[in-house]
N, C-alpha and C positions, 0 to 999 in steps of 0.2 A: 355369534355374529360380532360380538364386541372384540374378538381376537383380531379382526381386520382393522380396527381403529388404531391410528398412530397416536402415540403418547409422547410426552417430553423425554421419555427414557428410550426412545428408539435408538438402537446402537449405531445405525448408519448416520443418523442426524448428529448424534453426539460426536462421532468420529470426525465428521465434516467440520463441526464447530471447533473441535480441538485442533484440527489441521489449520484452519484459518487463523485461529487465535495464536497458536505456537509460531506461526510464520509472520505474524504482525501484518496481515493483509489489510485490515481496515485502516491502520495508521499509515501504511504505505500509500493507499489511495488518497487519504487525507493530505499527506505531504505533497503528493503530486498535484492535487487540486490547488493547494495553497501556492505552490510554485507557479502553476499556470495562471492563477488569478493575480499573483503579484507581478509577473513579468509580461503577461499577455503576448507570448511569442507569436510571430507570424506563422511559423511552422510548429504547431503543437506536437506533432509526431516526433520531430527531431529533438525537441525539448525533453520529451518523456524518455526517449531512447538514450539521449546523452546523459540525462540525470541518472537513469538506472545503471548505465555503464560506469559512470563516475562513482556511484555509491558502491557498486560491486568491487571496483578496484581499490577504493579508499577504505572500505570496511567501516563506514560511518555508522554511528548509532542512529536509529530511526526515531524521529519525533516529528511533530506536525510541521515544523519549519525547516526540516533538513535540507530541502532543495532550494529554499530561499537563501539560507546560509551558504550552501555550497556554491551557488552561482554568484553571490555577493563576493566571496573570497576569490573568485576567478576573474573579477573585473580588472 
């Protein structure tokens, strides 16, 4: 019966954690939230889409304030 219990060594869970970590997904969401909180745009969807497109084109390093810095430079 214990073979049905999930452990921390579950290969599927570990693979998913690695996927998220390698792609910096948590810091991406943190950076988007920081940008939204800083600018409080009327259209949050456009802000997010615009930020992601600019980041993809400019190949910027990802950190918590990436989108704040990016939009400050474009003023």
